[in-house]
PLY file of the C-alpha trace (Angstrom):
ply
format ascii 1.0
element vertex 316
property float x
property float y
property float z
element edge 315
property int vertex1
property int vertex2
end_header
-9.39 -21.14 3.58
-8.53 -23.54 6.37
-10.94 -23.31 9.25
-9.47 -21.76 12.34
-9.65 -23.70 15.61
-12.06 -22.52 18.23
-10.87 -21.46 21.65
-13.48 -23.01 23.87
-13.21 -21.83 27.41
-10.39 -19.42 26.65
-10.20 -16.05 28.28
-11.24 -13.07 26.17
-8.25 -11.34 24.65
-9.76 -7.99 25.52
-9.55 -9.01 29.17
-5.99 -10.29 28.80
-4.99 -7.00 27.21
-6.77 -5.08 29.97
-8.21 -2.93 27.18
-11.96 -3.64 27.14
-13.43 -2.81 23.75
-15.93 0.00 23.85
-14.55 1.43 27.08
-10.98 2.19 26.14
-9.68 2.42 22.61
-6.86 0.13 21.59
-4.22 2.36 20.04
-0.83 1.79 18.53
1.23 4.92 17.95
-1.90 6.88 18.93
-3.94 5.45 16.06
-7.00 3.56 17.39
-7.60 0.24 15.67
-11.31 1.15 15.54
-10.40 3.98 13.17
-8.56 1.54 10.94
-11.28 -1.09 10.66
-13.93 1.58 10.08
-11.89 3.20 7.32
-11.24 6.45 9.17
-7.49 6.16 9.66
-5.02 7.37 7.09
-1.80 5.58 6.25
0.69 5.88 3.38
-0.81 3.33 0.99
-0.39 -0.04 2.66
-3.69 -0.95 4.18
-4.59 -3.09 7.11
-6.81 -5.14 4.82
-4.02 -5.80 2.35
-1.69 -6.67 5.22
-4.16 -9.20 6.63
-4.72 -10.67 3.18
-0.97 -11.18 2.78
-0.98 -12.79 6.22
-3.92 -15.00 5.16
-5.88 -13.65 8.12
-8.37 -11.30 6.51
-11.48 -13.04 7.87
-11.57 -10.97 11.09
-11.54 -7.65 9.26
-14.08 -8.83 6.68
-16.36 -10.03 9.47
-16.02 -6.76 11.39
-16.96 -4.71 8.36
-19.82 -7.00 7.35
-21.26 -6.71 10.85
-21.03 -2.92 10.65
-22.96 -3.09 7.37
-25.48 -5.45 8.98
-26.10 -3.00 11.82
-26.44 -0.06 9.46
-29.14 -1.78 7.39
-30.70 -3.93 10.11
-34.39 -4.75 9.79
-36.03 -7.10 12.32
-36.99 -10.43 10.77
-35.22 -9.77 7.47
-32.78 -12.67 7.87
-29.75 -10.60 6.91
-27.82 -12.19 9.74
-27.90 -15.67 8.15
-25.27 -15.06 5.41
-22.89 -13.70 8.05
-23.44 -16.71 10.29
-22.91 -19.09 7.38
-19.78 -17.31 6.19
-18.00 -16.60 9.48
-19.59 -18.35 12.46
-20.48 -21.93 11.48
-17.76 -24.51 12.12
-15.88 -25.30 8.92
-16.98 -22.19 7.02
-14.53 -20.73 4.51
-13.98 -17.57 6.58
-14.50 -18.99 10.06
-13.46 -16.48 12.70
-11.63 -17.50 15.84
-14.07 -16.97 18.70
-14.75 -19.03 21.85
-16.95 -22.08 21.38
-19.79 -20.95 23.68
-19.95 -17.61 21.86
-20.17 -19.42 18.51
-22.95 -21.69 19.72
-24.87 -18.73 21.15
-24.78 -16.79 17.86
-25.85 -19.81 15.80
-28.73 -20.48 18.18
-29.92 -16.86 18.08
-29.84 -16.87 14.28
-32.13 -19.90 14.03
-35.20 -17.69 14.38
-34.85 -14.46 12.39
-37.93 -12.97 14.04
-36.13 -12.92 17.40
-32.77 -11.70 16.12
-31.60 -8.40 17.55
-29.20 -5.87 16.10
-26.70 -6.78 18.83
-26.43 -10.46 17.83
-22.83 -10.06 16.68
-21.63 -7.49 19.21
-19.68 -9.92 21.40
-18.14 -11.62 18.38
-17.21 -8.28 16.87
-15.51 -7.19 20.09
-13.65 -10.49 20.20
-12.24 -10.31 16.67
-11.24 -6.69 17.25
-9.31 -7.78 20.32
-7.68 -10.59 18.33
-6.54 -8.14 15.65
-5.35 -5.64 18.25
-3.27 -8.21 20.11
-1.13 -9.36 17.19
-1.86 -8.24 13.65
-2.37 -4.53 14.26
0.94 -3.84 16.09
2.81 -5.74 13.38
0.89 -3.81 10.70
2.02 -0.47 12.17
5.57 -1.78 12.44
5.41 -2.97 8.84
4.29 0.47 7.64
7.54 1.88 9.02
9.48 -0.67 6.96
7.64 -0.47 3.63
4.54 1.27 2.37
3.58 -0.56 -0.83
1.49 -3.68 -1.20
2.53 -6.39 -3.65
0.13 -5.06 -6.26
1.42 -1.50 -5.98
5.02 -2.74 -6.06
4.29 -4.51 -9.35
2.80 -1.29 -10.68
5.92 0.62 -9.60
8.13 -1.85 -11.47
6.08 -1.55 -14.66
6.16 2.25 -14.45
9.91 2.22 -13.82
10.54 -0.12 -16.74
8.53 2.09 -19.11
10.39 5.25 -18.03
13.74 3.44 -18.26
12.94 2.26 -21.80
12.06 5.84 -22.74
15.51 6.86 -21.50
17.14 4.17 -23.64
15.08 5.30 -26.63
16.25 8.90 -26.17
19.84 7.69 -25.94
19.38 5.63 -29.09
17.99 8.64 -30.96
21.00 10.79 -30.08
23.41 7.98 -30.95
21.71 7.75 -34.34
21.94 11.53 -34.76
25.65 11.40 -33.96
26.22 8.66 -36.54
24.41 10.82 -39.07
26.43 13.93 -38.15
29.76 12.08 -38.45
28.84 10.71 -41.88
27.74 14.13 -43.11
30.84 15.87 -41.73
33.00 13.62 -43.92
31.60 15.36 -47.02
30.82 18.87 -45.81
31.45 21.29 -42.96
28.48 22.42 -40.89
28.41 24.10 -37.44
25.02 22.51 -36.57
26.39 19.08 -37.41
29.47 19.81 -35.31
27.15 20.62 -32.43
25.19 17.39 -32.91
28.40 15.37 -33.05
28.76 15.41 -29.29
28.15 12.68 -26.75
26.91 15.30 -24.31
23.44 14.99 -25.86
23.16 11.45 -24.55
23.06 12.83 -21.01
19.59 14.23 -21.77
18.35 10.70 -21.18
19.75 10.63 -17.64
16.59 11.94 -15.86
14.53 9.18 -17.47
17.12 6.51 -16.72
17.40 7.65 -13.11
13.64 7.83 -12.55
13.16 4.44 -14.21
15.81 2.85 -12.00
14.37 4.66 -8.97
10.87 3.26 -9.52
12.25 -0.24 -10.05
14.18 0.05 -6.78
10.94 1.26 -5.18
9.27 -1.92 -6.45
12.06 -4.11 -5.10
12.09 -2.47 -1.66
8.33 -1.75 -1.57
9.19 1.67 -0.18
7.95 4.72 -2.06
9.46 8.10 -1.02
6.68 10.08 -2.70
3.93 8.03 -1.09
5.63 8.18 2.31
4.78 11.87 2.63
1.16 11.48 1.56
-1.35 11.98 4.35
-4.28 10.08 2.88
-4.67 6.36 2.60
-6.05 6.25 -0.91
-6.75 2.52 -0.91
-8.24 1.84 2.50
-11.86 1.59 1.35
-12.81 -2.02 1.88
-9.88 -3.57 0.04
-10.14 -1.40 -3.07
-6.64 -0.63 -4.26
-5.75 1.98 -6.87
-3.08 1.59 -9.53
0.40 2.83 -8.63
0.34 5.59 -11.24
-2.96 6.84 -9.81
-1.56 6.75 -6.30
1.50 8.75 -7.39
-0.77 11.31 -9.04
-2.91 11.67 -5.91
0.18 11.89 -3.71
1.69 14.66 -5.82
-1.61 16.55 -5.85
-1.80 16.34 -2.07
1.84 17.23 -1.44
2.18 20.14 -3.84
-1.36 21.47 -4.13
-2.36 20.72 -0.52
-5.54 18.99 -1.69
-7.06 16.53 0.76
-9.96 14.19 0.20
-13.01 15.50 2.09
-14.29 11.95 2.58
-11.47 11.00 4.96
-11.76 11.61 8.67
-8.26 12.30 9.94
-7.75 13.08 13.60
-4.78 14.94 15.01
-3.48 11.69 16.53
-3.78 9.93 13.17
-1.95 12.73 11.41
0.83 12.67 14.00
1.26 8.93 13.56
1.26 9.31 9.77
4.02 11.88 10.02
6.10 9.54 12.20
5.56 6.66 9.79
6.49 8.89 6.85
9.70 9.99 8.61
10.61 6.35 9.24
9.95 5.54 5.57
12.10 8.43 4.39
14.98 7.55 6.73
14.99 3.99 5.48
14.71 5.19 1.89
17.84 7.38 2.03
20.25 4.46 1.78
18.57 3.33 -1.44
19.10 6.77 -2.98
22.85 6.06 -3.14
22.08 2.78 -4.94
19.90 4.56 -7.51
22.62 7.16 -8.20
25.28 4.44 -8.54
23.20 2.33 -10.96
22.33 5.41 -13.01
26.02 6.37 -13.20
26.93 2.88 -14.47
24.16 2.77 -17.08
24.76 6.32 -18.30
28.50 5.76 -18.67
27.93 2.56 -20.63
25.68 4.52 -22.98
28.26 7.30 -23.33
30.96 4.78 -24.24
28.93 3.29 -27.09
30.12 4.06 -30.65
30.59 6.17 -32.70
34.06 7.21 -31.55
34.46 9.99 -29.05
34.73 13.33 -30.95
37.66 15.64 -30.26
35.34 18.33 -28.86
34.12 15.97 -26.13
0 1
1 2
2 3
3 4
4 5
5 6
6 7
7 8
8 9
9 10
10 11
11 12
12 13
13 14
14 15
15 16
16 17
17 18
18 19
19 20
20 21
21 22
22 23
23 24
24 25
25 26
26 27
27 28
28 29
29 30
30 31
31 32
32 33
33 34
34 35
35 36
36 37
37 38
38 39
39 40
40 41
41 42
42 43
43 44
44 45
45 46
46 47
47 48
48 49
49 50
50 51
51 52
52 53
53 54
54 55
55 56
56 57
57 58
58 59
59 60
60 61
61 62
62 63
63 64
64 65
65 66
66 67
67 68
68 69
69 70
70 71
71 72
72 73
73 74
74 75
75 76
76 77
77 78
78 79
79 80
80 81
81 82
82 83
83 84
84 85
85 86
86 87
87 88
88 89
89 90
90 91
91 92
92 93
93 94
94 95
95 96
96 97
97 98
98 99
99 100
100 101
101 102
102 103
103 104
104 105
105 106
106 107
107 108
108 109
109 110
110 111
111 112
112 113
113 114
114 115
115 116
116 117
117 118
118 119
119 120
120 121
121 122
122 123
123 124
124 125
125 126
126 127
127 128
128 129
129 130
130 131
131 132
132 133
133 134
134 135
135 136
136 137
137 138
138 139
139 140
140 141
141 142
142 143
143 144
144 145
145 146
146 147
147 148
148 149
149 150
150 151
151 152
152 153
153 154
154 155
155 156
156 157
157 158
158 159
159 160
160 161
161 162
162 163
163 164
164 165
165 166
166 167
167 168
168 169
169 170
170 171
171 172
172 173
173 174
174 175
175 176
176 177
177 178
178 179
179 180
180 181
181 182
182 183
183 184
184 185
185 186
186 187
187 188
188 189
189 190
190 191
191 192
192 193
193 194
194 195
195 196
196 197
197 198
198 199
199 200
200 201
201 202
202 203
203 204
204 205
205 206
206 207
207 208
208 209
209 210
210 211
211 212
212 213
213 214
214 215
215 216
216 217
217 218
218 219
219 220
220 221
221 222
222 223
223 224
224 225
225 226
226 227
227 228
228 229
229 230
230 231
231 232
232 233
233 234
234 235
235 236
236 237
237 238
238 239
239 240
240 241
241 242
242 243
243 244
244 245
245 246
246 247
247 248
248 249
249 250
250 251
251 252
252 253
253 254
254 255
255 256
256 257
257 258
258 259
259 260
260 261
261 262
262 263
263 264
264 265
265 266
266 267
267 268
268 269
269 270
270 271
271 272
272 273
273 274
274 275
275 276
276 277
277 278
278 279
279 280
280 281
281 282
282 283
283 284
284 285
285 286
286 287
287 288
288 289
289 290
290 291
291 292
292 293
293 294
294 295
295 296
296 297
297 298
298 299
299 300
300 301
301 302
302 303
303 304
304 305
305 306
306 307
307 308
308 309
309 310
310 311
311 312
312 313
313 314
314 315
């Protein structure tokens, strides 16, 4: 990763924003960014971490979380601060964070003697990167959630799932076409009410639910907007960049929506839940126009299947 330039002598973003970290929470749509970076906020699938990774700006979030882990397991003189300094603070490091030059120098100097290192060594740097995220990335992340709610990986999973379901629909259609061929051939030599019943293109419409769902999931993949996931309250993939498969996410979403099951490990405040509901409503509104597209594509595909030979029977 290209090293980020330092901002020597620049004014702290937290001061520019007039939102000093630790005194007043930085919130967008009533969801504090502190809740997001600590894994306590719930969103419909897309995560702040995934968003930053796509933006090639994940170093701030990684640093923030590593510092939290450092504080939780801090032992004086253990030297656990050195890997963090080497990874994020030193000039030219792969994940160099963008902090003022004097702050960088101060942290490096403090880390030279592990025996004197205090638990608060990274506090100023942590506040700074939080302010950086809050000033730019976080507002755009919330705005993005209202536009789409699937990461690239989940979108790929949605396409694979859609393709499988669509192929099942084609297979069902093929089976009934084969049955109709068989019925027509048999009816040439003998009369049979069951065969007359099978000799009907109506049976091909049994594949329509599979064709429609397959097309729907592929449209979901293209638009990266999942209507099922939009109504889910939990962010199933927020935990430190771990992202579940799309089929697993759909399963968890359905369980939550229909069985009202919520993960006990998530801390969801009233403000968070309100914001989630607003984001979900925005997702659903945007999704409605794609519903017409799914119905149209399904109509075209189903009619093409219906028009395939054998010839249309008189009873159709």
